[in-house]
C-alpha positions in Angstrom: -19.9 13.3 -43.1 -18.8 9.7 -43.8 -15.6 10.3 -43.0 -16.1 11.9 -39.4 -19.0 9.3 -38.8 -21.4 12.4 -38.3 -24.6 11.8 -36.4 -27.2 13.3 -38.7 -27.1 12.2 -42.5 -28.8 15.4 -43.4 -27.1 17.8 -46.0 -28.8 21.0 -45.5 -27.3 23.1 -42.5 -24.6 21.0 -42.2 -21.6 23.1 -40.9 -17.8 22.1 -40.9 -15.0 24.8 -40.3 -13.6 26.3 -43.3 -10.0 24.9 -42.5 -11.4 21.0 -43.0 -13.6 22.2 -46.0 -10.2 23.2 -47.6 -8.4 20.3 -46.7 -11.2 18.1 -48.3 -11.1 20.0 -51.3 -7.5 19.2 -51.5 -8.3 15.5 -51.0 -11.1 15.3 -53.6 -9.3 16.7 -56.3 -5.7 14.8 -55.8 -7.4 11.4 -55.6 -9.2 9.1 -57.8 -12.8 9.8 -56.7 -13.6 5.9 -56.8 -11.4 5.8 -53.7 -13.2 8.2 -51.7 -15.8 6.9 -48.8 -19.3 6.3 -49.7 -18.6 7.1 -53.4 -21.4 5.2 -54.2 -23.8 8.0 -53.3 -22.6 10.1 -56.3 -23.8 9.0 -59.8 -20.7 7.7 -62.2 -21.4 10.8 -64.5 -20.9 13.3 -62.1 -17.9 11.5 -60.3 -15.4 13.2 -63.2 -16.6 16.7 -61.9 -16.1 16.1 -58.4 -12.2 17.4 -58.6 -13.4 20.8 -60.7 -16.1 21.3 -58.2 -13.6 21.2 -55.3 -11.2 23.2 -57.0 -14.0 26.0 -57.1 -14.7 25.8 -53.6 -11.2 25.7 -52.4 -10.6 29.1 -54.3 -13.8 30.5 -53.1 -12.6 29.5 -49.4 -9.1 31.1 -50.1 -10.4 34.4 -51.3 -13.3 34.7 -49.0 -11.7 33.7 -45.8 -15.0 32.2 -44.2 -14.6 30.8 -40.6 -17.3 28.1 -41.3 -18.8 26.2 -44.5 -22.4 25.8 -44.4 -24.0 23.3 -46.7 -27.5 24.1 -48.5 -29.6 21.3 -50.2 -31.3 24.1 -52.2 -30.0 25.1 -55.8 -31.1 27.0 -58.9 -34.3 25.1 -58.9 -35.6 26.3 -55.6 -34.5 29.7 -56.8 -36.6 29.8 -59.8 -39.5 28.5 -57.7 -38.7 31.4 -55.0 -38.9 33.9 -57.6 -42.3 32.7 -58.6 -43.6 33.6 -55.3 -45.5 36.7 -54.4 -44.3 39.3 -51.8 -46.3 37.6 -48.9 -44.9 34.1 -49.7 -41.5 35.1 -49.7 -41.9 36.8 -46.5 -43.0 33.5 -44.9 -40.6 31.6 -42.5 -39.5 28.3 -44.2 -39.4 26.5 -41.1 -42.4 27.4 -39.7 -44.2 26.9 -42.8 -43.1 23.4 -43.4 -43.7 22.6 -39.8 -47.3 23.9 -39.9 -48.1 22.0 -43.2 -46.5 18.8 -41.5 -48.7 19.4 -38.5 -51.8 19.4 -40.5 -51.0 16.3 -42.4 -50.3 14.1 -39.3 -51.8 15.9 -36.1 -54.9 15.0 -34.6 -56.3 18.8 -34.5 -53.8 20.9 -36.3 -55.1 24.0 -34.7 -53.9 22.8 -31.2 -50.4 23.7 -32.5 -51.4 27.3 -32.7 -52.8 27.2 -28.9 -49.7 25.3 -27.7 -47.5 28.3 -29.5 -49.2 30.8 -27.6 -49.6 29.2 -24.5 -45.6 28.3 -24.4 -45.1 31.9 -25.4 -46.8 33.2 -22.3 -45.4 30.7 -20.1 -41.9 31.7 -21.3 -42.6 35.1 -21.2 -43.7 34.6 -17.5 -40.8 32.8 -16.0 -38.4 35.1 -17.8 -36.9 32.1 -19.5 -33.8 33.4 -21.3 -34.4 32.7 -25.0 -33.1 33.9 -28.4 -35.0 34.7 -31.6 -33.7 31.5 -33.1 -34.5 29.1 -30.0 -37.9 31.0 -30.4 -38.5 29.9 -33.7 -37.3 26.4 -33.1 -39.9 26.4 -30.3 -42.8 27.3 -32.6 -41.8 25.0 -35.2 -42.0 22.2 -32.5 -45.4 23.3 -31.4 -46.8 22.7 -34.6 -44.9 19.3 -35.0 -45.9 18.1 -31.2 -48.3 15.7 -32.3 -47.3 14.2 -35.4 -46.6 10.5 -34.1 -49.9 10.5 -32.1 -51.1 7.2 -34.4 -47.9 5.3 -33.1 -48.1 2.6 -30.1 -47.6 4.9 -27.2 -44.0 3.1 -26.6 -42.6 4.3 -29.7 -44.2 7.7 -30.3 -41.0 9.4 -29.1 -38.6 7.5 -31.0 -40.7 8.2 -34.2 -41.2 11.4 -33.8 -37.6 11.9 -33.2 -36.6 10.3 -36.6 -39.4 12.2 -38.5 -38.2 15.5 -37.3 -34.4 14.9 -37.4 -34.6 13.7 -41.2 -37.6 16.1 -42.4 -36.9 18.0 -45.5 -37.0 21.1 -43.6 -35.2 24.4 -44.7 -34.2 27.5 -42.4 -32.8 25.2 -39.6 -29.3 24.3 -38.8 -28.6 20.7 -37.1 -28.7 22.0 -33.5 -32.2 23.1 -34.5 -33.1 19.6 -35.6 -31.9 18.3 -32.6 -33.9 20.5 -30.4 -37.1 20.2 -32.2 -36.5 16.2 -32.1 -35.7 16.0 -28.7 -38.3 18.4 -27.5 -41.4 16.0 -28.8 -39.1 12.8 -27.6 -39.4 14.2 -24.2 -43.1 15.3 -24.7 -43.8 11.5 -25.2 -41.5 9.6 -23.3 -40.7 11.5 -20.1 -38.1 14.0 -18.9 -35.6 11.5 -17.5 -35.6 9.2 -20.3 -32.3 8.4 -21.6 -33.5 6.2 -24.7 -33.4 9.2 -26.9 -30.9 8.5 -29.9 -27.3 9.2 -28.5 -26.3 10.3 -31.9 -28.5 13.1 -31.7 -27.4 14.3 -28.5 -24.0 14.6 -29.6 -24.9 17.6 -32.0 -26.9 19.3 -29.0 -25.1 21.4 -26.6 -25.9 21.3 -23.0 -28.2 24.6 -23.3 -30.0 22.8 -26.2 -30.7 19.7 -24.1 -32.0 21.8 -21.0 -34.3 23.7 -23.6 -35.6 20.6 -25.4 -36.4 19.3 -21.8 -38.1 22.5 -20.6 -40.2 22.6 -23.9 -41.3 18.8 -23.5 -42.1 19.2 -19.9 -44.5 22.1 -20.7 -45.8 20.1 -23.4 -46.4 17.1 -21.3 -48.5 19.5 -19.0 -50.4 21.1 -21.8 -51.3 17.8 -23.6 -52.7 16.5 -20.2 -55.0 19.3 -19.9 -56.1 19.9 -23.3 -55.9 16.3 -25.1 -55.0 18.0 -28.1 -58.3 19.7 -28.2 -58.4 23.3 -29.7 -59.5 26.0 -27.4 -58.8 24.4 -24.3 -55.2 25.7 -23.6 -56.2 29.3 -23.6 -58.6 28.6 -20.6 -55.7 27.1 -18.6 -52.7 29.3 -18.6 -49.5 28.3 -17.0 -47.9 31.4 -15.5 -45.7 32.9 -12.6 -47.7 34.1 -9.8 -45.9 35.5 -6.6 -42.8 33.6 -7.6 -44.8 30.1 -7.8 -45.4 28.3 -11.2 -49.0 28.2 -11.4 -51.5 26.4 -13.7 -54.8 28.1 -13.6 -57.9 25.9 -13.9 -61.5 26.9 -14.6 -63.9 25.7 -12.1 -65.5 23.4 -14.9 -62.1 21.9 -15.5 -61.3 21.1 -11.8 -61.5 17.3 -12.2 -58.3 17.8 -14.3 -56.3 18.2 -11.2 -55.2 14.6 -11.0 -52.2 13.2 -9.3 -50.8 12.8 -12.7 -51.2 16.3 -13.6 -49.3 17.6 -10.7 -46.4 14.9 -11.1 -46.0 16.5 -14.5 -46.1 20.1 -13.3 -43.6 19.4 -10.2 -41.2 17.5 -12.6 -41.4 20.9 -15.1 -41.2 23.2 -11.8 -38.1 21.1 -11.0 -36.3 22.1 -14.1 -37.4 25.8 -14.0 -36.3 25.8 -10.5 -40.0 26.8 -9.3 -42.5 25.8 -6.7 -45.8 24.8 -8.5 -49.7 25.0 -7.7 -52.8 24.3 -9.4 -55.7 27.1 -8.8 -59.1 27.0 -9.5 -60.2 30.3 -11.3 
């Protein structure tokens, strides 16, 4: 990470080509460890063991012939804890569980995250947006994290949310997934055309991830204007395709929400999806 000036200093999920890992192993066992970049992060007691670890990893790569090496921040301790879980606990998705817990700690109304998850599920099905199972997991996690920066000053909510999500101690997610979640919540707070998002985070996000993060951020901007993070509101105001028009359905008692600001946000989302938009009273 240090040698390549990598964008994100989070070990878990860090992925490098096997060839690069092999070359680095050979470097570590050849040179004095004190000459390695950022060796200060390794305790002096462990430095003499680096060459042995590098030799073991080198042999694993040579014998297993993987195409990539993926780093894990977990070890024997976490494995022992996992063994203590019951069957139901082991079946839980680690990413979704962690995102939900963080949402409960920091959000105004944590149950709103479940509403937003179901609301975006319906929206994405309705517009027939191509979404992989992994991208769906990222979106669900982002919904639980969507309001964690609400206490911050409005000018800094996006920046603070991006920093917290990108560096949180999540498992079950790789670095592109972290980029997606953090960028989606950044755009939810700061707007879809804001280019102030960390350029380092954008370095690890593909064009597809950036597009999907903006789409989810745009949907959240509509959702929060309708619900104000109050649980139970979004199920009453679905956003779906109707005769090829992206239509927000508002009950008559919520008709006053149909402001110019809401129409503007809906139109921006429609442009991302290539759709005309409308607000319909029901």
